[in-house]
C-alpha positions in Angstrom: -7.4 -39.8 -37.9 -10.1 -41.3 -37.9 -13.1 -39.0 -37.2 -15.4 -42.5 -35.9 -12.7 -43.8 -33.9 -12.1 -40.1 -31.7 -15.8 -39.7 -31.7 -16.4 -43.0 -30.1 -13.8 -42.9 -27.5 -15.5 -39.7 -26.1 -18.7 -42.3 -25.5 -17.2 -44.4 -22.7 -18.8 -46.8 -20.8 -19.4 -44.1 -18.2 -21.7 -42.2 -21.1 -23.3 -45.1 -22.3 -24.4 -46.1 -18.5 -25.9 -42.8 -18.1 -28.0 -42.7 -21.5 -29.1 -45.7 -20.9 -30.4 -44.7 -17.4 -32.4 -42.1 -18.4 -34.0 -44.4 -20.8 -34.4 -47.0 -18.4 -32.7 -50.0 -21.2 -30.2 -51.9 -20.5 -26.4 -50.5 -22.1 -26.7 -52.9 -24.5 -28.9 -51.2 -26.3 -27.6 -48.0 -26.3 -24.3 -49.1 -26.9 -25.5 -50.6 -30.3 -27.3 -47.4 -31.1 -24.3 -45.3 -30.6 -22.2 -47.7 -32.3 -24.6 -47.4 -35.4 -25.7 -43.5 -35.1 -22.1 -41.8 -35.0 -21.1 -43.5 -38.5 -24.6 -42.4 -40.2 -24.3 -38.9 -38.7 -20.8 -38.8 -40.6 -22.4 -39.8 -43.4 -25.4 -37.2 -43.4 -23.0 -34.4 -42.8 -20.8 -35.7 -45.7 -23.7 -35.8 -47.8 -24.3 -31.9 -46.7 -21.0 -30.8 -47.4 -20.8 -32.0 -50.6 -23.1 -29.3 -51.5 -21.3 -25.5 -51.3 -24.6 -24.4 -50.0 -24.2 -27.1 -47.7 -20.4 -26.9 -46.6 -21.1 -23.4 -45.5 -24.3 -24.1 -43.4 -21.9 -26.9 -41.7 -19.0 -24.6 -41.3 -21.9 -22.1 -39.2 -23.2 -24.6 -37.4 -19.9 -26.4 -36.3 -18.7 -22.6 -35.2 -21.7 -22.2 -33.6 -21.1 -25.2 -31.3 -20.1 -24.6 -26.9 -16.5 -26.2 -26.9 -16.7 -27.2 -23.5 -19.6 -29.6 -24.2 -17.3 -32.4 -25.4 -15.3 -31.9 -21.9 -18.4 -31.9 -20.0 -21.0 -34.3 -21.5 -20.8 -36.1 -18.5 -22.6 -33.8 -16.5 -24.9 -33.1 -18.9 -26.1 -36.2 -19.7 -28.6 -37.6 -16.7 -29.1 -34.5 -15.5 -32.3 -31.6 -16.1 -30.1 -30.3 -18.9 -30.0 -33.5 -20.6 -33.7 -32.5 -22.9 -32.3 -29.3 -23.5 -29.1 -30.6 -25.0 -31.2 -33.3 -27.2 -34.2 -30.5 -28.4 -31.2 -28.4 -29.4 -28.8 -31.3 -31.0 -32.2 -32.6 -33.0 -33.1 -28.8 -34.7 -29.5 -28.6 -35.7 -29.7 -31.7 -37.2 -33.1 -30.9 -39.2 -31.4 -28.1 -40.3 -28.5 -29.8 -41.7 -29.7 -33.4 -42.7 -33.0 -32.0 -43.3 -36.2 -33.0 -40.8 -37.6 -35.7 -42.8 -34.1 -38.0 -43.0 -33.5 -36.7 -39.4 -36.7 -38.7 -38.4 -36.0 -41.9 -40.7 -32.6 -42.3 -39.4 -34.0 -42.2 -35.7 -36.5 -44.5 -36.6 -33.4 -46.8 -38.1 -31.8 -46.6 -35.1 -34.6 -47.7 -32.8 -35.4 -50.8 -35.5 -31.5 -51.5 -35.5 -30.9 -51.5 -31.5 -34.1 -52.0 -29.6 -35.0 -48.7 -28.8 -38.1 -46.6 -29.4 -38.3 -43.7 -32.0 -38.7 -41.1 -29.7 -35.6 -42.7 -27.6 -33.6 -43.0 -30.9 -34.7 -39.3 -31.6 -33.7 -38.2 -28.3 -30.2 -39.9 -28.3 -29.5 -38.6 -32.1 -30.0 -34.8 -30.7 -27.8 -36.0 -27.5 -25.3 -37.2 -30.4 -25.5 -34.4 -32.8 -23.3 -31.2 -30.4 -20.7 -34.3 -29.6 -20.4 -35.1 -33.6 -20.3 -30.9 -34.4 -18.1 -30.5 -31.6 -15.6 -32.8 -32.7 -15.9 -31.2 -36.2 -15.4 -27.9 -34.4 -12.0 -28.8 -32.7 -10.3 -30.6 -35.8 -11.6 -27.4 -37.9 -10.1 -25.0 -35.3 -7.0 -26.5 -34.9 -6.6 -27.3 -38.6 -7.4 -24.0 -39.5 -10.0 -25.0 -42.4 -12.4 -23.1 -43.9 -16.1 -24.9 -45.1 -14.6 -26.1 -48.0 -11.7 -28.2 -45.8 -14.2 -29.4 -43.7 -15.9 -30.8 -46.7 -12.5 -31.9 -47.8 -12.0 -33.5 -44.4 -14.9 -35.3 -44.3 -15.0 -36.6 -48.0 -11.9 -38.0 -46.9 -13.4 -39.9 -43.9 -15.8 -42.0 -46.5 -14.1 -45.3 -45.9 -13.6 -45.1 -42.0 -17.2 -44.3 -42.1 -18.4 -46.6 -44.2 -16.6 -49.2 -42.3 -17.4 -48.0 -39.0 -21.4 -48.8 -39.9 -23.0 -52.0 -38.3 -24.0 -55.0 -40.8 -27.0 -54.6 -41.9 -27.9 -51.3 -40.8 -27.1 -49.8 -44.4 -30.0 -51.4 -45.6 -32.8 -50.1 -43.0 -31.5 -46.5 -44.5 -31.7 -47.3 -48.1 -34.0 -45.1 -49.9 -33.0 -42.1 -47.1 -30.0 -40.3 -49.2 -28.2 -40.2 -46.0 -25.5 -42.4 -47.7 -25.3 -40.7 -50.7 -22.3 -39.0 -49.2 -20.6 -42.0 -49.4 -20.6 -43.0 -53.0 -20.5 -46.6 -53.5 -18.4 -47.3 -50.2 -21.2 -48.7 -49.2 -22.3 -50.8 -51.6 -20.4 -53.8 -51.0 -22.3 -54.2 -47.4 -26.1 -53.9 -48.9 -26.2 -55.0 -52.8 -27.9 -59.2 -52.7 -25.6 -61.1 -53.8 -25.8 -62.3 -57.7 -25.4 -65.6 -59.0 -23.7 -65.7 -62.5 -25.3 -67.7 -64.9 -23.5 -71.1 -66.2 -21.9 -71.0 -69.7 -24.4 -72.2 -72.2 -27.7 -71.9 -70.5 -30.4 -70.3 -72.4 -33.9 -68.5 -70.8 -35.6 -72.1 -71.5 -33.9 -73.4 -68.4 -35.6 -70.9 -66.1 -38.7 -73.1 -66.6 -36.8 -76.5 -66.9 -34.9 -76.8 -64.0 -37.6 -76.3 -61.7 -40.4 -78.0 -63.4 -37.9 -81.0 -63.4 -37.5 -80.3 -58.9 -41.1 -80.1 -58.8 -41.9 -83.3 -60.8 -39.0 -85.1 -58.5 -40.6 -83.7 -55.2 -43.7 -85.4 -56.0 -42.2 -88.6 -56.9 -40.5 -88.8 -53.6 -43.5 -87.6 -52.0 -45.6 -90.5 -53.6 -42.8 -92.7 -52.7 -42.1 -91.6 -49.5 -45.9 -91.9 -48.6 -46.1 -95.5 -49.6 -42.9 -96.5 -47.5 -44.7 -95.1 -44.5 -47.9 -97.0 -45.1 -45.4 -100.2 -45.2 -43.8 -99.2 -42.0 -47.0 -98.6 -40.0 -48.7 -101.6 -41.0 -45.6 -104.0 -39.5 -43.9 -101.8 -36.9 -44.8 -100.5 -33.8 -44.1 -96.6 -33.6 -41.1 -96.0 -31.3 -41.3 -93.6 -28.7 -40.8 -89.5 -30.0 -37.4 -88.2 -28.4 -38.6 -84.8 -26.9 -36.1 -82.2 -29.3 -36.1 -79.0 -27.0 -34.3 -81.2 -24.9 -31.8 -82.6 -26.9 -31.5 -79.1 -28.6 -30.8 -77.6 -25.2 -27.7 -79.6 -24.3 -26.4 -78.6 -27.1 -27.4 -75.2 -26.9 -26.0 -74.8 -23.2 -22.2 -76.4 -24.3 -22.4 -74.0 -27.4 -22.9 -71.2 -25.0 -20.3 -72.2 -22.5 -17.8 -72.2 -24.6 -18.9 -69.2 -26.4 -18.5 -66.8 -23.0 -15.6 -68.7 -22.0 -14.2 -67.7 -25.5 -15.5 -64.2 -24.7 -13.5 -64.5 -21.2 -10.6 -65.3 -23.0 -10.3 -63.6 -25.9 -11.6 -59.6 -23.7 -8.7 -61.1 -21.3 -6.1 -60.7 -24.0 -7.1 -57.0 -25.0 -4.0 -54.5 -24.1 -4.1 -52.3 -27.0 -5.4 -51.0 -30.3 -3.5 -54.1 -32.2 -4.3 -56.4 -29.7 -8.3 -55.3 -30.6 -7.8 -55.8 -33.9 -6.4 -58.9 -33.8 -9.5 -60.2 -32.0 -12.0 -58.9 -34.1 -12.8 -61.9 -36.2 -13.0 -64.8 -32.6 -15.1 -61.9 -31.6 -17.5 -61.7 -34.4 -17.4 -65.1 -34.3 -18.4 -65.6 -30.8 -21.2 -62.7 -31.4 -23.0 -65.3 -34.1 -22.5 -68.2 -31.8 -24.2 -66.2 -29.0 -27.1 -64.4 -31.6 -27.9 -68.1 -33.1 -27.9 -69.1 -29.4 -30.6 -66.6 -28.8 -32.4 -68.2 -31.9 -32.8 -70.9 -31.5 -33.8 -71.0 -27.8 -36.5 -68.5 -28.6 -38.8 -71.1 -29.4 -38.2 -73.2 -26.1 -40.1 -72.9 -22.4 -39.0 -70.8 -19.7 -38.1 -74.4 -17.9 -36.2 -74.8 -20.8 -34.0 -72.0 -21.1 -33.2 -72.0 -17.5 -29.6 -74.2 -17.9 -28.6 -71.2 -20.6 -30.2 -68.3 -18.6 -28.5 -70.0 -15.6 -24.9 -69.9 -17.2 -25.6 -66.4 -19.0 -26.6 -64.9 -15.8 -23.3 -66.1 -13.9 -21.0 -64.9 -16.6 -22.9 -61.8 -17.2 -21.0 -59.8 -14.6 -17.8 -61.1 -15.1 -17.9 -60.3 -18.9 -19.4 -56.5 -18.4 -16.8 -55.3 -16.7 -14.1 -56.8 -18.9 -16.0 -55.2 -21.9 -16.3 -51.6 -19.9 -12.2 -52.3 -19.1 -11.3 -53.8 -23.0 -13.4 -50.4 -23.8 -11.7 -48.0 -21.9 -8.7 -48.7 -23.9 -7.8 -45.5 -25.7 -8.5 -46.5 -29.4 -10.2 -49.5 -28.7 -13.9 -48.3 -28.4 -14.7 -47.5 -31.6 -12.9 -51.1 -33.3 -14.9 -53.1 -30.8 -18.2 -51.5 -29.6 -19.7 -52.3 -32.9 -19.2 -56.0 -32.0 -19.6 -55.7 -28.2 -22.2 -53.8 -27.3 -25.0 -56.0 -30.1 -23.4 -59.2 -28.2 -23.9 -57.6 -24.7 -27.6 -57.1 -25.5 -28.2 -60.9 -26.3 -26.5 -62.0 -23.8 -28.9 -59.9 -21.6 -31.9 -61.3 -23.4 -30.7 -65.0 -22.8 -29.8 -64.1 -18.5 -33.7 -63.7 -18.9 -36.0 -66.8 -18.7 
């Protein structure tokens, strides 16, 4: 069993759409926030359950959850009872994780997904009953006591750490929320350290930078002389419009990425094919993110070809994504990739 996957299946496109509508934001932001929040909540609860008093407190909180929430979630969200559900969930989380940790998690989710801090807090409150309700189902069906529930969460450390989106762990640094996962998140957050070359000594730390500085001054001097000669003997060539050239390249990159995305999504039929598509989808997500970054400084007119291309493709891609993540077990695999990707596409579709 994978707790993250099981919970994510409960939070499908319909639920995401209802939450997004209530917040007045696009679905991509909410999907990205949920993909980060669910494993982070489980990580925090794992830490709580690692302490004897905390395990009992968590077990009691789980036992108090209304078992009908999971089956009635769609009716609760977007309606008049949504705020009451969120407030109740926030209070439970504050008692289990601590008020400061709950606030820190809400802020981190906002920074990661683009939601406001208030929206991040409300989302956490809505997700808390879902996470605790699923734990309650497992606890009841397996006959687990407080210790058994703690062992269950402990056995899920690898799955929880693997589900944390890249970069999100860094936003939780210093909060203690990931302490329950032990070293599982170290590889995802620790900076890469370069090993020293054999035989190097401390003097190389200043000698190499000094040598590079001298070389740089020499090159700068040489470049200045050559440029002066060129200006005296040649007519300056007309400048090229870099934005237009870059725009053509970005349009081509975007077109290929959109075609690849459509093809990849159409091939997803089950969990196995979803897992097989992950590398390609990750690569496409990186391409789209690079296009968004590169196009940011351009004028609205320059970005129009990209915006038009994405806007025309977006309805079909959104439908394909909803169809793919609606397949049992696929949402947990692909949502961490597809929701941020969808948010970037929606951003690119606007000039």
